[in-house]
Every structure is written in C-alpha cells, then in structure tokens.
N, C-alpha and C positions, 0 to 999 in steps of 0.2 A: 718354674716357668713351664714346665710340662704340664702341672696340675692346671696353670692358667689357661694354656692352649687347648686341653680337655673341657674346661669350662665353659670357653667360648664357643666349643662345637654344640650343635643343635642337640637338646635335651630329648631324649628318647623314652617314652614309658613302654614297657614290655608286660603284657597281660599274659599270665599263664592260667589255664582253664583244664583242670583235669591233669595237670603236669605237662600240657602243651602249651607252646606259645600261640596267642591268636591276635592276628593283625586286624586293626579295627578296619571296616568296609573304607571308611574315609578318614582321613589325616587333616586335622584342622591347623593350619599356619597362622600363628599370631605374630605380627610384627609390632612390638613394643620396645622401642631401645631403651628408652629409660629404665623400664623393669627390668630389661636384660643385664644393664650394668651392676644394678643393685644385686640382682642374684648372683652374679658372676664373682662379687666381691663375698658374698656369704658362703659360695660354694668353695671358694678357694681354702677355707680353713677346714672343710670337711672332704676335702677330696681324697684323703688317704682312706678315709673310712668308707667312702663310696666303692674305692676300688676292692676293698677285703669284704663288703658287706653286699649279700645278694638279696634284693628286694622280692619278697614273696607275698602276693595278696591272698586273702582267703578265697577259697573256689565261690564262685558265684554261677547261677544258672545264667544261660545266655540271654533268657529273656529279661534278666535285672540288669543287664548291661545297658547302661544309656547309650544309646545311639549318637555318635557324632555326625553331624552333617555340614556341609558348607553353608554359610549365610550368604544369601544372595540379595545383594543391595536393589532395592527399587527406589526409584525416586519419589519423593513426596508429590502428590498431585498439585499441579499449579492451580492457583486461584483464578477463576474464571473472572475475566474482565466485564464490567458492566455494559461496555461497548461492543457489541458483536462484530467480530473480524469480518471485513469483506471477502468473501470468496471470489474467485477467480471470474466466474460469471457475473458477481455484481460489479466488480472492478470493470469489466468488459462493457456492461449495458451502458455507462455514460459515454463511452468512447464511441460504441455503435451509433447512440442516438445523435451524437455531435456529427458523427459522419453522414448520416442520413439527411439531418437538417442542412448540413453545409452543402450536400449534394442538391437538395432540392432549391435552396436559396442560389447557388451559382447557376443552377439550370435556368431558373426564372430569370436572372440577370441576363444569361446568354442569350435566352430566347428573346427577350425584350430589345437586346441590342440588335440582334438579326433581324427582328421585325422592323425596327426603326431603319435600319439599313436598306432593306426591302422596300420599304415606304418610302425612303428618300430616293432610292434608284426609280421607282415607278414615276415618282413625282418629276425627277429630272428627265425621264424619258417622255412622260406625258406634256410636259411644259412646252417643249419645241412644238409638238402637235398642236396644242391648244392655241400657240400664238400663230401657227400657220393658219388654223381654221378661222382663227379671228381676223386675220389678214385676208381671207378669202371670203368671209361671210360677213364681216363688220362687228362691231361692238354689239355685245347682247344688251337687250332691252333699251334700245335707242327710241327715241319718239319720232314717228313720221305724221306727217299731215296729208290728209286727204283735201283736195281743192274743193273749193264750192262748186256745185252743181245747179245750172239753171237750163231747163229744157222745156220744151212744148208738150203738152200732155192732152189726151182725150179723154174727157170726163162723160162718165154713163150715168152718173146719178149721185145724190147725197142722201144718206139715210140715218135716222136716230138710232135704230136698233141693229143689232148685228144680224138677227133673223130676217129682216127686210132686205139687208144687203146680200145676204146669202142667196136669197131668193131669185135676186136679179142676177147674181153671178151663174147661177144655175141656167137661166134663159138664155143667157150669152153664150156660155159653153155648148148649149145644144143647137145654135146658130153658127157656130164655129168662129166666134168672136172671142179674142183673148180678154182676160179681165184680170184685174188684181185689187183687194180691198186694203185700204189705208184709213187707220185712225187718226184723225187730226181734230183738235179743239173739240172734243167730245161728239165728233160726228164720225160717221162711217162713209168714207168716198170708195166710189168704184169708178177706176180707170180702164179703159179699153185701147190704148195705144200710145206710142212714145214717138216724139220727133226730135229734131235737133233744135228746133226754134217753135215758137207760136205760130208763126205764119206758116210754117210747113205743117204744122198740125191742124190748121183751119182748111188747108186744102185735102186733108185726109177725111174730113167729116163725109165728103159725098162717097168715099170709097165704101162706107159701111149702111148708106141708104137703102141701098137695095135688099138689106137684110132686115130692114123695118126697125132699126134701132136709133134712138135719137141720142146725139153725141153733141157734146160742148168742147171746143178746144180752148185751152187757158195755159197759161205760165205757171211753172212751178219751180220753187227756188228751194235748195239745202244747203247751209252753210257748212264752211270748212270743218272737218273733224280730226282731232288727234287720236293717233292709234299706237300701240307699243309694238315695235318690231324687233325680232331676235335675229334675224338673218339680212344679209344684203339683197336678196331676192325681194324680200317683204319691202324694203325701203324703195326698190327700184319700181315695184309694182304701184306702190301708193301714189309715185308721180305719174305714172304711165295709165293707171287704169280709166281715169276721166277722159282724156283725150281720145281714147280708143273708144269708150261708149259713145260718144259724141259723134265720131265717124260712122259707127254701126248705126246709130239712131238714124242719122242723115240717109245713108244709102237704103236702109230698111223702109223709112217713109216714102222715099223715091220710088222703091219697087211696089209699094202698096198703090201709090197714085198711077203710076205708069204701066205697071206688070212687068217691067223688064229692070234689069240690074246693070249699073254702068260698070264696063269693064276698067276703065281707068280708075273709078271710085273703088271699086273691089281689090284692084293691085295695091292700092294705097292702105286700105284696110287691111288685107292679107299681110303684109308687110309688118304693120304695128301689133296685128293678132300674133303672128308669129314669134315676134319678139317676147310678147307677154306669156305665150305657152311654153317659151323656154325657162322660164322663172319656176324653177323645180321646187325650190324651198319657200314656198309661201305657206306657212303652216299657221300664222295667226287665224282666229276663226272668221273674223269679218272679212279679212281680205281673201280668205279661201273661197268663202261663199261667192263674193264678188268676181273672182277669177272663174269660178265654175259658170256662173250665169252668161258672163262675158263672152266665155270660150265657145258655149254652147249658142250663143246667138250667132256668132260668125260661122260655125259650122251648119246651122239651119239656113242661113242665108246663101253659102256656098252651095248647098244642097239644092236651093230653089234655082239659082243661077244655072245649073246643070239640068236639072228634070223639069223646071217650070211648074212644080206641083205646089198649088196654093196652099196646102197644109204646111209645107216647110217655110213658108213666109210668115204664116200665122204662128209657128212654133218661135220664129226668132223674135217676133213682137212680144210673145208670151215671155221669153227668156228676159228680154230688156225691161219688161214692167217688174219682173221678179228681182232684177238687180236694183231698180229704183227703191223697192221696198226695203231691201237689206240696206241700202244705202242711208235711208231716211231713218233707220234705227227703231222703226215702228212693227 
C-alpha cells in the first residue's frame, strides 16, 4: 500500500548536469487521468527497484536540453459570416431616421390642426361682423332700378360728324352757354339747357337770345334702367336720384328765366339734396357719377342764390346736362 501511495504521487524528473541538479525553467503539468491509472499499475510492480535505483542521465550541454514551455491555447478564428454584422451606428441609423420622419409628420399634422383651428376661429369671429354689416348695408349684388326720366331740354343743333358738333360746342362755351354732346340714332346732338318739362324749356329759349344762339325746346325721355348695387346706400340713391334731379331742373330753369331762386323751392331741394349727400356708400360707377353731378348742381344753385353770380347758374345747368349724359348711357 505504501508503494501504491507513492505511485499516486506526482512523478518528478530530476536532471543532473555536471553532478548538479537542474530545475527546468518551466514545468509542464499534464492532466491525463486514464494514462495515470495505467502507469500507476505498472509502477506498482517496480516500486522497489525505483527505491534502490538512482537514475543518472548522461551529461548534456545546456544548449541541447529541449526547453519546455507551456502551451497557450489560442481559439481557432471563427468563420466570418457572409452577412456583415450591424454596427451600433448602423443599428442606430434606422431609429434616427424613423424619429426624424415621425417628428416631421407629427409637426405637419399639428400645424394643420392649429391652422384649421385658427381659420375656424376667424370664421366664427367674422361671421357675426359680416351678418351685422349685411343687416346694415343690405344683401350684396342686389338689383336696383333707376326710374324712367322724361324732361324738357333745349337743343342747340344736330350734326352728322363729331368735328362739326365740337366746333359748335366751343362757340357756345365762348359765349358762356352750357353745352353737352349726345350721340343718338347716328347723329350728334348738342343740348344747351335742362328743364323739368318741355313747357318750362320753351320759356328758357328767350333767356339765350341775347347771346345770339338759336335754341329749340323739346322733350327727351329715357327708359328705366337696371343697376347692380352692393350697399343699402346705393339702393336708396337709385330710388331718390331722379326725384331730386327733377326738383333741381325746375328750380334752375326758374332762376334762368327770372334771375331769382325761390326760397321755398330751394328749401325743398336742400332737404332732398342733404338726404342724398348722406349716402356715403355709393360705390357703383354709374350711380357714383350721377350723385357727383347732382350734388354739384345743387351746390352751384345754392351759391347763385347767395351771390347772384350768373356763372354759378351756368355751372348748375352744366352739371345737370352732364347728369343727363351719364343717365342716357351714351
């Protein structure tokens, strides 16, 4: 049993070089349990001889001794995959792209919602204002009708060419007689005065005789006209303009005949003219021009009432003639 215990001990090899024991620089430990058991059985028979026999190896040079070094295990390199591994940067790229796209889409949707909300708020804010304005000014693009106009007028001539008509107009202007050209039925008509009726116009003929002008009183009529209005003021003006014009024509013609303006007549005209002047929202082109000449005629007549200046009376007649031209549409 003693010999068996010794056999189980680790076997050591002692090398003597020149009678001295040399310890190798490195010792190699081999763990082979199966080989150790077979060796232990063989060594049991010869244990006695080992105890009495001393192993002596022939002397060798130090350079001839094989150097024993530990074997360092190096794992075999792994086979590279044909599919390249995704690096951290490659794995992060899709996530970053997804985040950016999500942020852009979310921002766009949020902006769209905010814009719709603002637009809705503006619509709700403007709607009451629009309704209030509609109630104050009336419905947009409503049709109005100018009434038919029939007046007395003083004719100064009829011409076939514009040149001949313009020559006569200049002669009248030099004599301080109002004039207006109107093209009708292929002819050029020149008118020199307006009255409320043909009878009144007939009486006005003598007023211009001292100026050496031949005049002919006659009646002229214009049919009713449709106009598109956008404000309540325009609708009111379309109803009131012709009655005011007829009052102005009557008072102006009377002043041309008598040289005086009736105070009662001017009071009536002044009230009607004041109501028309208050209609500030008359934006339709034709209605606006009619209002312009009508208002100017009243102001000239009122100036003549105060000053007695004959030129103011002529200006009043000229504005009434311009009103007739606009009303005729020619």
